[in-house]
mmCIF file of the C-alpha atoms, coordinates in Angstrom:
data_MODEL
# 
_entry.id   MODEL 
# 
loop_
_atom_site.group_PDB 
_atom_site.id 
_atom_site.type_symbol 
_atom_site.label_atom_id 
_atom_site.label_alt_id 
_atom_site.label_comp_id 
_atom_site.label_asym_id 
_atom_site.label_entity_id 
_atom_site.label_seq_id 
_atom_site.pdbx_PDB_ins_code 
_atom_site.Cartn_x 
_atom_site.Cartn_y 
_atom_site.Cartn_z 
_atom_site.occupancy 
_atom_site.B_iso_or_equiv 
_atom_site.pdbx_formal_charge 
_atom_site.auth_seq_id 
_atom_site.auth_comp_id 
_atom_site.auth_asym_id 
_atom_site.auth_atom_id 
_atom_site.pdbx_PDB_model_num 
ATOM 1   C CA . MET A 1 1   ? 104.653 71.297 91.724  1.00 0.00 ? 1   MET A CA 1 
ATOM 2   C CA . ASP A 1 2   ? 108.212 72.241 90.714  1.00 0.00 ? 2   ASP A CA 1 
ATOM 3   C CA . ILE A 1 3   ? 107.464 75.696 91.409  1.00 0.00 ? 3   ILE A CA 1 
ATOM 4   C CA . PHE A 1 4   ? 106.636 74.704 95.163  1.00 0.00 ? 4   PHE A CA 1 
ATOM 5   C CA . VAL A 1 5   ? 109.964 72.790 95.547  1.00 0.00 ? 5   VAL A CA 1 
ATOM 6   C CA . MET A 1 6   ? 111.422 75.468 94.107  1.00 0.00 ? 6   MET A CA 1 
ATOM 7   C CA . MET A 1 7   ? 109.705 78.208 96.500  1.00 0.00 ? 7   MET A CA 1 
ATOM 8   C CA . LEU A 1 8   ? 110.775 76.076 99.603  1.00 0.00 ? 8   LEU A CA 1 
ATOM 9   C CA . PHE A 1 9   ? 114.141 74.960 98.853  1.00 0.00 ? 9   PHE A CA 1 
ATOM 10  C CA . GLY A 1 10  ? 115.815 77.873 96.821  1.00 0.00 ? 10  GLY A CA 1 
ATOM 11  C CA . PHE A 1 11  ? 116.539 81.152 96.943  1.00 0.00 ? 11  PHE A CA 1 
ATOM 12  C CA . PRO A 1 12  ? 113.022 82.853 97.508  1.00 0.00 ? 12  PRO A CA 1 
ATOM 13  C CA . ALA A 1 13  ? 112.761 80.952 101.202 1.00 0.00 ? 13  ALA A CA 1 
ATOM 14  C CA . ALA A 1 14  ? 116.518 82.270 101.826 1.00 0.00 ? 14  ALA A CA 1 
ATOM 15  C CA . ILE A 1 15  ? 116.112 85.471 101.332 1.00 0.00 ? 15  ILE A CA 1 
ATOM 16  C CA . LEU A 1 16  ? 112.533 85.809 102.991 1.00 0.00 ? 16  LEU A CA 1 
ATOM 17  C CA . SER A 1 17  ? 114.160 83.925 105.959 1.00 0.00 ? 17  SER A CA 1 
ATOM 18  C CA . LEU A 1 18  ? 116.899 86.390 106.476 1.00 0.00 ? 18  LEU A CA 1 
ATOM 19  C CA . LEU A 1 19  ? 114.728 89.420 105.637 1.00 0.00 ? 19  LEU A CA 1 
ATOM 20  C CA . LEU A 1 20  ? 111.861 87.853 108.324 1.00 0.00 ? 20  LEU A CA 1 
ATOM 21  C CA . CYS A 1 21  ? 115.268 88.043 110.804 1.00 0.00 ? 21  CYS A CA 1 
ATOM 22  C CA . VAL A 1 22  ? 116.229 91.151 109.982 1.00 0.00 ? 22  VAL A CA 1 
ATOM 23  C CA . ILE A 1 23  ? 112.947 92.836 110.799 1.00 0.00 ? 23  ILE A CA 1 
ATOM 24  C CA . GLY A 1 24  ? 112.476 90.417 113.790 1.00 0.00 ? 24  GLY A CA 1 
ATOM 25  C CA . VAL A 1 25  ? 115.389 91.630 115.670 1.00 0.00 ? 25  VAL A CA 1 
ATOM 26  C CA . LEU A 1 26  ? 114.565 95.438 114.430 1.00 0.00 ? 26  LEU A CA 1 
ATOM 27  C CA . THR A 1 27  ? 111.430 95.430 116.153 1.00 0.00 ? 27  THR A CA 1 
ATOM 28  C CA . GLN A 1 28  ? 112.861 93.148 118.874 1.00 0.00 ? 28  GLN A CA 1 
ATOM 29  C CA . LYS A 1 29  ? 109.671 90.184 117.890 1.00 0.00 ? 29  LYS A CA 1 
ATOM 30  C CA . PHE A 1 30  ? 111.985 86.582 118.905 1.00 0.00 ? 30  PHE A CA 1 
ATOM 31  C CA . TRP A 1 31  ? 108.592 84.882 116.878 1.00 0.00 ? 31  TRP A CA 1 
ATOM 32  C CA . LEU A 1 32  ? 109.613 86.096 113.954 1.00 0.00 ? 32  LEU A CA 1 
ATOM 33  C CA . VAL A 1 33  ? 113.201 85.216 114.072 1.00 0.00 ? 33  VAL A CA 1 
ATOM 34  C CA . ILE A 1 34  ? 112.041 81.649 114.801 1.00 0.00 ? 34  ILE A CA 1 
ATOM 35  C CA . ILE A 1 35  ? 109.619 81.853 111.877 1.00 0.00 ? 35  ILE A CA 1 
ATOM 36  C CA . SER A 1 36  ? 112.627 82.455 109.569 1.00 0.00 ? 36  SER A CA 1 
ATOM 37  C CA . ALA A 1 37  ? 114.397 79.898 111.313 1.00 0.00 ? 37  ALA A CA 1 
ATOM 38  C CA . VAL A 1 38  ? 112.035 77.951 110.188 1.00 0.00 ? 38  VAL A CA 1 
ATOM 39  C CA . LEU A 1 39  ? 112.192 78.377 106.939 1.00 0.00 ? 39  LEU A CA 1 
ATOM 40  C CA . PHE A 1 40  ? 115.876 78.582 106.261 1.00 0.00 ? 40  PHE A CA 1 
ATOM 41  C CA . ALA A 1 41  ? 115.649 75.026 107.601 1.00 0.00 ? 41  ALA A CA 1 
ATOM 42  C CA . PRO A 1 42  ? 114.727 72.582 103.719 1.00 0.00 ? 42  PRO A CA 1 
ATOM 43  C CA . PHE A 1 43  ? 117.619 75.713 102.225 1.00 0.00 ? 43  PHE A CA 1 
ATOM 44  C CA . SER A 1 44  ? 120.333 74.634 104.907 1.00 0.00 ? 44  SER A CA 1 
ATOM 45  C CA . TYR A 1 45  ? 118.954 71.298 104.437 1.00 0.00 ? 45  TYR A CA 1 
ATOM 46  C CA . TYR A 1 46  ? 119.436 71.307 100.631 1.00 0.00 ? 46  TYR A CA 1 
ATOM 47  C CA . LEU A 1 47  ? 122.987 73.048 100.867 1.00 0.00 ? 47  LEU A CA 1 
ATOM 48  C CA . SER A 1 48  ? 124.204 70.221 104.009 1.00 0.00 ? 48  SER A CA 1 
ATOM 49  C CA . GLY A 1 49  ? 123.927 67.629 101.065 1.00 0.00 ? 49  GLY A CA 1 
ATOM 50  C CA . SER A 1 50  ? 127.198 69.665 98.890  1.00 0.00 ? 50  SER A CA 1 
ATOM 51  C CA . PRO A 1 51  ? 130.468 67.932 98.910  1.00 0.00 ? 51  PRO A CA 1 
ATOM 52  C CA . GLY A 1 52  ? 133.051 69.407 101.141 1.00 0.00 ? 52  GLY A CA 1 
ATOM 53  C CA . LEU A 1 53  ? 130.876 71.169 103.562 1.00 0.00 ? 53  LEU A CA 1 
ATOM 54  C CA . ALA A 1 54  ? 130.359 67.525 105.539 1.00 0.00 ? 54  ALA A CA 1 
ATOM 55  C CA . GLY A 1 55  ? 126.880 68.187 106.927 1.00 0.00 ? 55  GLY A CA 1 
ATOM 56  C CA . LEU A 1 56  ? 127.569 71.541 108.310 1.00 0.00 ? 56  LEU A CA 1 
ATOM 57  C CA . PRO A 1 57  ? 125.459 74.170 106.832 1.00 0.00 ? 57  PRO A CA 1 
ATOM 58  C CA . ILE A 1 58  ? 122.395 71.419 108.667 1.00 0.00 ? 58  ILE A CA 1 
ATOM 59  C CA . LEU A 1 59  ? 123.561 74.094 111.520 1.00 0.00 ? 59  LEU A CA 1 
ATOM 60  C CA . LEU A 1 60  ? 122.481 77.365 110.243 1.00 0.00 ? 60  LEU A CA 1 
ATOM 61  C CA . PRO A 1 61  ? 118.741 77.613 111.496 1.00 0.00 ? 61  PRO A CA 1 
ATOM 62  C CA . GLY A 1 62  ? 120.467 77.171 114.945 1.00 0.00 ? 62  GLY A CA 1 
ATOM 63  C CA . PHE A 1 63  ? 122.055 80.548 114.769 1.00 0.00 ? 63  PHE A CA 1 
ATOM 64  C CA . GLN A 1 64  ? 119.001 81.797 113.887 1.00 0.00 ? 64  GLN A CA 1 
ATOM 65  C CA . VAL A 1 65  ? 117.527 80.363 116.969 1.00 0.00 ? 65  VAL A CA 1 
ATOM 66  C CA . GLY A 1 66  ? 120.195 81.844 118.789 1.00 0.00 ? 66  GLY A CA 1 
ATOM 67  C CA . SER A 1 67  ? 119.291 84.917 117.286 1.00 0.00 ? 67  SER A CA 1 
ATOM 68  C CA . ALA A 1 68  ? 115.836 84.379 118.667 1.00 0.00 ? 68  ALA A CA 1 
ATOM 69  C CA . VAL A 1 69  ? 117.356 83.964 122.109 1.00 0.00 ? 69  VAL A CA 1 
ATOM 70  C CA . ALA A 1 70  ? 118.989 87.025 122.431 1.00 0.00 ? 70  ALA A CA 1 
ATOM 71  C CA . VAL A 1 71  ? 116.196 88.929 121.082 1.00 0.00 ? 71  VAL A CA 1 
ATOM 72  C CA . ARG A 1 72  ? 113.920 87.473 124.106 1.00 0.00 ? 72  ARG A CA 1 
ATOM 73  C CA . GLU A 1 73  ? 116.780 88.990 126.192 1.00 0.00 ? 73  GLU A CA 1 
ATOM 74  C CA . LYS A 1 74  ? 117.003 92.231 124.831 1.00 0.00 ? 74  LYS A CA 1 
ATOM 75  C CA . SER A 1 75  ? 120.716 91.575 123.828 1.00 0.00 ? 75  SER A CA 1 
ATOM 76  C CA . ARG A 1 76  ? 120.408 93.109 120.301 1.00 0.00 ? 76  ARG A CA 1 
ATOM 77  C CA . LEU A 1 77  ? 124.320 92.880 119.362 1.00 0.00 ? 77  LEU A CA 1 
ATOM 78  C CA . TRP A 1 78  ? 124.373 89.124 120.220 1.00 0.00 ? 78  TRP A CA 1 
ATOM 79  C CA . ALA A 1 79  ? 121.411 88.312 117.869 1.00 0.00 ? 79  ALA A CA 1 
ATOM 80  C CA . TRP A 1 80  ? 123.101 90.618 114.796 1.00 0.00 ? 80  TRP A CA 1 
ATOM 81  C CA . LEU A 1 81  ? 126.087 88.638 115.439 1.00 0.00 ? 81  LEU A CA 1 
ATOM 82  C CA . LEU A 1 82  ? 123.944 85.167 115.474 1.00 0.00 ? 82  LEU A CA 1 
ATOM 83  C CA . LEU A 1 83  ? 122.540 86.135 112.205 1.00 0.00 ? 83  LEU A CA 1 
ATOM 84  C CA . ILE A 1 84  ? 126.190 86.519 110.203 1.00 0.00 ? 84  ILE A CA 1 
ATOM 85  C CA . PRO A 1 85  ? 126.658 82.836 109.222 1.00 0.00 ? 85  PRO A CA 1 
ATOM 86  C CA . PRO A 1 86  ? 123.360 82.654 108.089 1.00 0.00 ? 86  PRO A CA 1 
ATOM 87  C CA . PHE A 1 87  ? 123.884 85.667 105.958 1.00 0.00 ? 87  PHE A CA 1 
ATOM 88  C CA . PHE A 1 88  ? 127.391 84.929 104.765 1.00 0.00 ? 88  PHE A CA 1 
ATOM 89  C CA . ALA A 1 89  ? 125.834 80.851 103.301 1.00 0.00 ? 89  ALA A CA 1 
ATOM 90  C CA . VAL A 1 90  ? 123.447 82.654 101.243 1.00 0.00 ? 90  VAL A CA 1 
ATOM 91  C CA . LEU A 1 91  ? 126.111 85.312 99.998  1.00 0.00 ? 91  LEU A CA 1 
ATOM 92  C CA . TRP A 1 92  ? 128.087 82.412 99.444  1.00 0.00 ? 92  TRP A CA 1 
ATOM 93  C CA . VAL A 1 93  ? 125.297 80.080 97.114  1.00 0.00 ? 93  VAL A CA 1 
ATOM 94  C CA . ALA A 1 94  ? 124.680 83.622 95.216  1.00 0.00 ? 94  ALA A CA 1 
ATOM 95  C CA . GLY A 1 95  ? 128.157 84.217 94.430  1.00 0.00 ? 95  GLY A CA 1 
ATOM 96  C CA . VAL A 1 96  ? 129.051 80.436 93.740  1.00 0.00 ? 96  VAL A CA 1 
ATOM 97  C CA . VAL A 1 97  ? 125.925 80.644 91.156  1.00 0.00 ? 97  VAL A CA 1 
ATOM 98  C CA . LEU A 1 98  ? 126.990 83.782 89.377  1.00 0.00 ? 98  LEU A CA 1 
ATOM 99  C CA . VAL A 1 99  ? 130.126 83.028 88.805  1.00 0.00 ? 99  VAL A CA 1 
ATOM 100 C CA . ASN A 1 100 ? 129.259 79.459 87.397  1.00 0.00 ? 100 ASN A CA 1 
ATOM 101 C CA . THR A 1 101 ? 126.863 80.955 85.083  1.00 0.00 ? 101 THR A CA 1 
# 
């Protein structure tokens, strides 16, 4: 059961979500980006519990949904721009983990 929780809330789900986002934008399939937003939601919920962030990470899947809307409207530039905050959030967490270990 612990492995399932780790896979759902941890880096594997976040990385899979970002990978699906990239594939969805490249292939112009908005439903892949929507699925990635659903996969990213537990990770962002976990991040919103950390002190100092004031619950703002819970908004990160919204950027992915916005990217899906941009893909559906055939605006690739906006689709890529809206994926920047989730990518930076994952990179920031990875950096914090690597620096503190």
